[in-house]
Wavefront OBJ file of the C-alpha trace (Angstrom):
o trace
v -5.290 -63.430 54.770
v -5.332 -62.049 58.202
v -6.380 -63.782 61.330
v -9.493 -62.423 63.119
v -7.101 -60.874 65.773
v -5.281 -59.201 62.914
v -8.458 -57.753 61.609
v -9.630 -56.591 64.967
v -6.192 -54.926 65.385
v -6.508 -53.155 62.059
v -10.067 -52.001 62.886
v -8.893 -50.425 66.044
v -6.839 -47.940 63.821
v -10.191 -46.921 62.365
v -11.720 -46.099 65.825
v -13.385 -49.445 66.552
v -13.256 -51.157 69.970
v -13.889 -54.763 70.621
v -16.863 -55.871 72.834
v -17.900 -59.291 74.022
v -21.410 -60.327 75.319
v -21.377 -63.535 77.242
v -24.630 -65.452 77.402
v -25.410 -66.456 81.010
v -25.578 -70.064 81.684
v -23.889 -70.954 78.342
v -20.470 -70.925 76.940
v -21.800 -68.884 73.924
v -20.576 -65.342 73.404
v -21.121 -62.621 70.871
v -17.979 -60.467 69.813
v -18.555 -57.303 67.861
v -16.726 -54.070 67.004
v -18.111 -50.753 67.873
v -17.278 -47.220 66.682
v -19.225 -44.176 67.698
v -22.018 -43.625 70.344
v -25.700 -43.937 70.816
v -27.935 -44.209 67.737
v -25.088 -43.384 65.465
v -22.845 -46.177 66.741
v -21.475 -48.514 63.908
v -21.577 -52.169 64.942
v -19.857 -55.044 63.258
v -20.494 -58.635 64.330
v -17.234 -60.761 64.137
v -17.227 -64.419 63.156
v -17.517 -66.936 65.953
v -13.950 -68.278 65.563
v -10.869 -67.961 67.731
v -8.615 -64.912 67.068
v -5.679 -67.005 65.798
v -7.951 -68.338 62.847
v -7.061 -67.132 59.356
v -10.042 -65.530 57.714
v -11.095 -66.443 54.066
v -11.002 -63.941 51.384
v -14.686 -63.477 51.143
v -15.032 -63.025 54.992
v -12.421 -60.279 54.898
v -14.189 -58.499 52.082
v -17.561 -58.707 53.884
v -16.074 -57.415 57.208
v -14.272 -54.546 55.381
v -17.531 -53.540 53.675
v -19.390 -53.646 56.984
v -16.651 -51.673 58.885
v -15.891 -49.268 55.971
v -12.266 -50.344 56.022
v -10.497 -50.442 52.691
v -9.748 -54.021 51.600
v -6.276 -53.009 50.454
v -5.276 -52.635 54.133
v -5.261 -56.436 53.907
v -3.512 -56.661 50.575
v -6.930 -57.116 48.674
v -7.895 -54.917 45.655
v -11.409 -53.661 45.757
v -13.718 -55.900 43.798
l 1 2 3 4 5 6 7 8 9 10 11 12 13 14 15 16 17 18 19 20 21 22 23 24 25 26 27 28 29 30 31 32 33 34 35 36 37 38 39 40 41 42 43 44 45 46 47 48 49 50 51 52 53 54 55 56 57 58 59 60 61 62 63 64 65 66 67 68 69 70 71 72 73 74 75 76 77 78 79
């Protein structure tokens, strides 16, 4: 399974860019991928783990579905 960073790198090949929103006065942050502009933008929230952390199979399937990335890009057959 890929790391979160590996998933983000693959998503960039599909036109996504990584964005981070930091919460003022807190260590909290929201990381998401974005593709497109305005009302037609596709947003995909990333799990709140470090980019070196390996993702589980179900998480990868879920992210692929939300981002419209084929799971076989990560060695997983469509289920």
